[in-house]
N, C-alpha and C positions, 0 to 999 in steps of 0.2 A: 956457238952460243945459242943460236936460235933453236937447235935441237934440244938443248938442256932446258930452255925456257918452255918449250912446248910440253916437255915431260913434266916439268914442275907444275904447269897449269893443269895438266891432266891429273896429276897426283892431288892437287889441291881441290880440284872440282868435286870428286866424290865426297870429300870432307865437307865442303860447302853445302852440298845437297843434303848431307846427313844433318847438318846444323839446321838447315831450313826445315826439314821434315820434323825435327825435334820441336822447333818453335811452333809449327802447325799443330803437333800432337798435344802440346801443353794446354791449348784451349779446349781440346776435346776431353770427354770423360775418360777415366781410366778404363782399361780393358779388363774384362772379367776372365775367369779361368778358361773359357772357351774362346776367348779373344773378342767377345761381344762387349759393348759398352754397358755400364750399369744404367738401368732405366729410372730416370727421375719421375716418370709418370706414376710409379708405384707409391712413391712418397706423396705425390700430389693427390693421388686417389685416396690414400689414407687420410690426408688432411681434409679432403672434401667430405669423406664419410664422417669424420669427427665433427665437422661444421654442421652437417645434416643432423647428426645425433644431438648436438647442442641446440639446434633450431627446433627439433622435435620436442626436446625437454623444455625449451623456452615456451613453446606453444602450449604444452601440457600445463605448465605453471600458470600461464596467462589464462587458459581456460578454467583452471581451478580457482584462480583469483576472481574471475568474472562470476563464476557460479556462487562463490562465497559472498561476493558483494550483492548479488541478486537475492540470495537467501537472507542476508542481513536486512536488505530493504523490505523484503516481505515480512520479516520478523518485526521490524519497526512499525509497518502498517498494521499488522495483526495486533500488536501491543497497543497502538493508538486506538484501534477499534474497540478492543477490550476495555481500555481506560474510559472511552466515551460511553460504552455500554454500562460500565459500572457507575459512572457519573449520572447517567440517566436513571439507573435503578435507585440510587441513593436519593436523587432529586425527586423521583416519582414517589418513593416511600415517604419522604418528608412532606411533600405537597399533599399526599393522600390524607395525612393527619390534619392539615389545615382545612381540607374540604369539609370536615365535620364542623369546624368552627363557622365556616361560610354557610353551611346548612342551618346552623342555629341562628345566625344573623338573619338569614332569609325568612325563617319561620317567625322570628320576632317582628320583622318588618311587615309581614302579611297582615298582622293584627295590630298595626300601629295606631295609637290614639291620635286623633285629629286636632284636639285643642287642649289647652292647659299646659301644665308642666310636663306631662307625658309626651306631648308633641315635640317639646324641646329635646327631651331624651331621645326620642325617635330620630330626630335629625342627626344627633350625635352618633347613634348606632348606624344610621344610613351612611354617614361619612366614613365610619370604620369599615363598613361592608364594602363601599366603593374602593377604599384604599387597598384592602386585602384582595379584592377582585382584580384591581390594577396590577398589583405585585404578581399575582398568579399569571395574569395575561402577559406581563413582561417576561416571565419565565417560559412562555410558550404554551401555557395551559389554555385549552379551548373548551367552551361549553358545547356539549352535544345537543343539537337541536332535535327534539323528539316529538313534541306535540303535533298531532295531525299527520305525522309521517308514517309510512309503513313500518311495521314491527321488524326489527333486524336483531336476531339473537346475538350478533357480534357487538352490538352497541347498546342493546336494551335488555333489561331483566324484567320479565312480566311478573307482577304480583297478583294479578287477577284478570279474568276475561269476563266482560260484561256486554249485554246487548246494548246497542246504541243506535238511535235513529239518525243522529247527526254525523256519524262516522262510518266509513266503509269497514267491512270485516277485515281484520288483520291490521288495522291502523291504531295508532296510539290515541287514546281518549284523553288521558291526563298524565302528567309527569309528577310522581310522588317525591322523587329525589333526583336532582339533576345528575347527569353523567358528564365526565370530563375526559379529555384526551390530551396527551403530551406527545407531540410529534405523531408518530404512527402507533404509539402505545396507548391503549385504553387504560386510564388510571382507575376509572370506576364506571361501570355501565349505568345508564339511567334506569331507575326503578319506575316502571310505568304500568298503567292499566290499559288493557287492549280490548278493542271492540270485537265481538263475536261475529 
């Protein structure tokens, strides 16, 4: 009996080894035609390439979005500047019309009567003149100081050149019509007489 037992053990042993190797092989990848295992790294590499392509596309979209955003911000700034420029132009044109009225009031006040009913009227005209000058000043309109200053063709318009003992050559003798500025823009240059 012991001989039969040994033979039986020997016969069962290869079968057990076979089962054991089958269990070990189930965890491993299937063998290919040449007996080599399929390589998962190819699939992993393909996925990595796909992720890189998607990241590149994402960066391209982000870059495009950022450029469009910057262009839109520049467009808004440009439109704001143009709107401000247009407002200044319209304001300047409107104010220029009122400067003529201001000139007329100044001329009327130069020869104002000092007594009687004319003096009362002159006070009313002076009040109107000061109100109008205040409104223009509130809008940013500045009077160009010219008398006694050197002649500047950017700020002054010479209507005559005259000899003068009291003024240096090239200096303003008299302002005939006041000049005004709005910000950096000259609304009207001052009309002046200049010393020779």
